[in-house]
C-alpha positions as CSV (number, residue, x, y, z in Angstrom):
1,M,-22.1,67.2,31.8
2,D,-22.7,68.0,35.5
3,V,-20.2,69.9,37.7
4,K,-18.8,66.8,39.3
5,K,-18.1,65.2,35.9
6,E,-16.5,68.4,34.7
7,I,-14.2,68.6,37.7
8,A,-13.3,64.9,37.3
9,A,-12.6,65.3,33.6
10,A,-10.5,68.4,34.2
11,L,-8.6,66.6,37.0
12,A,-7.9,63.6,34.8
13,H,-6.5,65.9,32.2
14,E,-4.2,67.6,34.7
15,I,-3.0,64.2,35.9
16,K,-2.1,63.0,32.5
17,N,0.2,65.9,31.7
18,P,2.6,65.4,34.6
19,I,2.6,61.6,33.9
20,S,3.9,62.3,30.4
21,V,6.6,64.7,31.8
22,I,7.6,62.2,34.4
23,K,7.8,59.4,31.9
24,A,9.9,61.4,29.5
25,N,12.4,62.3,32.2
26,I,12.6,58.8,33.5
27,D,13.4,57.6,30.0
28,Y,16.1,60.2,29.8
29,I,17.7,59.3,33.1
30,K,17.5,55.6,32.3
31,S,19.6,56.1,29.2
32,Y,22.5,57.3,31.4
33,S,22.1,54.8,34.2
34,D,23.8,51.5,34.9
35,D,22.1,48.2,34.0
36,E,21.6,47.3,37.6
37,M,19.2,50.2,37.9
38,L,17.0,49.0,35.0
39,P,14.6,46.8,37.2
40,A,13.7,49.9,39.3
41,F,13.1,52.0,36.2
42,N,10.9,49.2,34.7
43,V,8.8,49.2,37.9
44,I,8.3,53.0,37.7
45,D,7.5,52.7,34.0
46,K,4.9,49.9,34.6
47,E,3.2,51.9,37.4
48,L,3.1,55.1,35.3
49,S,1.5,53.1,32.4
50,K,-1.0,51.6,34.8
51,L,-1.9,55.1,36.1
52,N,-2.2,56.5,32.6
53,E,-4.5,53.7,31.6
54,L,-6.6,54.2,34.8
55,V,-7.1,57.9,34.0
56,S,-7.8,57.2,30.3
57,N,-10.5,54.6,31.2
58,Y,-12.0,57.0,33.8
59,T,-12.3,59.8,31.3
60,T,-13.8,57.4,28.7
61,I,-16.7,56.8,31.1
62,L,-17.2,60.5,31.8
63,R,-16.8,61.9,28.3
64,P,-20.1,62.9,26.8
65,S,-21.0,61.4,23.4
66,E,-21.0,63.5,20.3
67,E,-23.9,63.3,17.8
68,Y,-24.7,59.7,17.2
69,E,-24.1,58.3,13.7
70,K,-25.2,55.2,11.8
71,I,-22.7,52.4,12.4
72,Y,-22.5,49.2,10.5
73,L,-21.3,46.7,13.1
74,E,-19.6,44.3,10.6
75,D,-17.2,47.1,9.6
76,I,-16.3,48.2,13.1
77,I,-15.8,44.6,14.2
78,Y,-13.3,44.0,11.4
79,D,-11.6,47.3,12.1
80,V,-11.0,46.5,15.7
81,T,-9.9,42.8,15.1
82,D,-7.5,43.9,12.4
83,E,-5.6,45.9,15.1
84,F,-5.2,42.7,17.2
85,A,-4.4,40.5,14.2
86,I,-1.2,42.5,13.6
87,T,0.2,42.2,17.2
88,S,-1.2,38.8,18.4
89,E,-1.2,35.2,17.3
90,V,-4.8,34.6,18.1
91,E,-7.0,33.1,15.4
92,F,-10.1,35.1,14.7
93,L,-13.3,33.4,13.5
94,F,-16.5,35.1,12.4
95,D,-20.1,34.3,12.0
96,I,-21.4,37.6,10.8
97,E,-24.9,38.6,9.6
98,A,-24.4,41.4,7.2
99,D,-26.0,44.9,7.1
100,I,-26.7,45.2,10.8
101,S,-26.5,48.8,11.9
102,I,-27.0,50.9,15.1
103,Y,-27.0,54.5,16.0
104,G,-24.2,55.4,18.4
105,D,-20.8,56.9,19.2
106,Y,-18.3,55.3,16.9
107,S,-15.3,55.9,19.1
108,K,-17.0,54.6,22.2
109,I,-18.2,51.4,20.4
110,S,-14.6,50.9,19.2
111,I,-13.4,51.3,22.8
112,M,-16.0,48.8,24.0
113,L,-15.1,46.2,21.4
114,F,-11.4,46.8,22.0
115,N,-11.8,46.0,25.7
116,M,-13.9,42.9,24.9
117,Y,-11.2,41.5,22.6
118,K,-8.4,42.6,24.9
119,N,-10.0,40.6,27.8
120,A,-10.3,37.5,25.6
121,I,-6.6,37.7,24.6
122,E,-5.4,38.3,28.1
123,A,-7.4,35.2,29.2
124,E,-4.8,33.3,27.1
125,A,-7.2,32.4,24.4
126,D,-5.8,31.2,21.1
127,T,-9.1,31.3,19.2
128,I,-11.7,34.0,19.4
129,K,-15.0,33.7,17.6
130,T,-17.3,36.7,16.9
131,N,-21.0,36.2,16.3
132,L,-23.1,39.1,15.0
133,Y,-26.9,38.6,14.6
134,R,-30.3,40.2,15.2
135,A,-32.5,39.1,18.1
136,N,-35.7,40.7,19.5
137,G,-35.1,44.0,17.7
138,N,-31.5,44.2,18.9
139,A,-28.1,43.8,17.4
140,V,-26.2,41.1,19.3
141,I,-22.4,40.8,19.4
142,E,-21.0,37.7,21.1
143,I,-17.3,37.3,21.5
144,E,-16.4,33.7,22.5
145,D,-12.9,32.7,23.6
146,N,-11.3,29.4,24.5
147,G,-9.2,30.9,27.3
148,K,-8.9,30.0,31.0
149,G,-12.4,31.3,31.9
150,M,-13.2,33.0,35.2
151,S,-12.8,31.7,38.7
152,K,-15.8,31.8,41.1
153,T,-14.4,35.0,42.7
154,E,-13.8,36.6,39.4
155,A,-17.3,35.7,38.2
156,E,-18.8,37.2,41.3
157,N,-16.9,40.4,41.2
158,I,-16.4,41.1,37.5
159,G,-17.5,44.6,36.6
160,S,-16.9,45.9,40.1
161,P,-14.8,49.1,40.0
162,F,-11.1,48.4,40.3
163,F,-11.5,44.7,40.8
164,T,-8.8,43.0,38.7
165,T,-6.6,39.9,38.9
166,K,-4.2,41.3,36.2
167,E,-0.8,42.7,37.2
168,K,-1.3,45.7,34.9
169,G,-5.1,45.9,35.0
170,S,-7.1,48.8,36.2
171,G,-10.3,46.9,36.9
172,L,-12.4,49.2,34.7
173,G,-12.5,47.3,31.4
174,V,-15.8,45.5,32.0
175,L,-17.3,48.5,33.7
176,I,-16.5,50.6,30.6
177,C,-18.1,48.1,28.3
178,R,-21.2,47.9,30.5
179,T,-21.5,51.7,30.8
180,I,-21.0,52.3,27.0
181,A,-23.6,49.7,26.1
182,E,-26.2,51.0,28.7
183,N,-25.7,54.6,27.6
184,M,-26.7,53.5,24.1
185,G,-29.8,51.7,25.2
186,G,-28.2,48.3,25.4
187,R,-26.8,45.9,27.9
188,F,-23.5,44.0,28.4
189,E,-22.7,40.8,30.1
190,I,-19.8,38.4,30.4
191,R,-20.0,34.8,31.6
192,N,-18.1,31.5,31.5
193,N,-19.0,29.0,28.8
194,S,-17.9,25.4,28.1
195,K,-14.5,26.4,26.7
196,G,-13.7,29.9,28.2
197,C,-15.7,33.0,28.3
198,V,-18.3,34.7,26.2
199,A,-18.9,38.5,26.3
200,R,-22.2,39.7,24.9
201,V,-23.6,43.1,24.1
202,D,-27.1,43.9,22.9
203,M,-27.9,47.2,21.3
204,P,-31.0,48.5,19.5
205,V,-30.9,48.0,15.7
206,A,-31.1,51.2,13.7
207,S,-34.7,51.6,12.5
208,K,-35.3,52.7,8.9
209,F,-38.0,55.0,10.2
210,S,-35.4,57.0,12.2
211,E,-33.1,57.6,9.2
């Protein structure tokens, strides 16, 4: 990691510590306050959560990957979607080709997929279909939703740092997905389809000769 990234990572760490302290004290004060003050506390809590997410997303991009490992994409897809299945009412559909593996950073691939599914759910989708298959030596993951899709402005600016139309969004979700995919020799894209959006990531399939 270069000096600028080391400074940025250290600064992010130092920001997160006071955020936690502030939030804990706000929660304490709120417990002794009148109900009429709750809206103000809710605004503070929302902004602190947004700031915390912003710092977390920033450090995700900067954090160097540990040693790569062999990852079976079918397993990690089911692991991530299981998290959302517990807390959302979205129907998950799968068209999965088995035994497709890549070499990569498991935690970062999880973060990338988490952001892809989170975007689909926040687009008010009630059905999300995941396709996993091989194409041109790559593993391809497509996440299709039937949400509201992107406006022309959103489509033109998606992936630009800090561009967001979400009240609590940081504008870094798509950038994180793209950065993680590219750092592992792949590419990421998101576009409108006939029913909503489809997010696609291509990454090199693990070669038996490199095992």
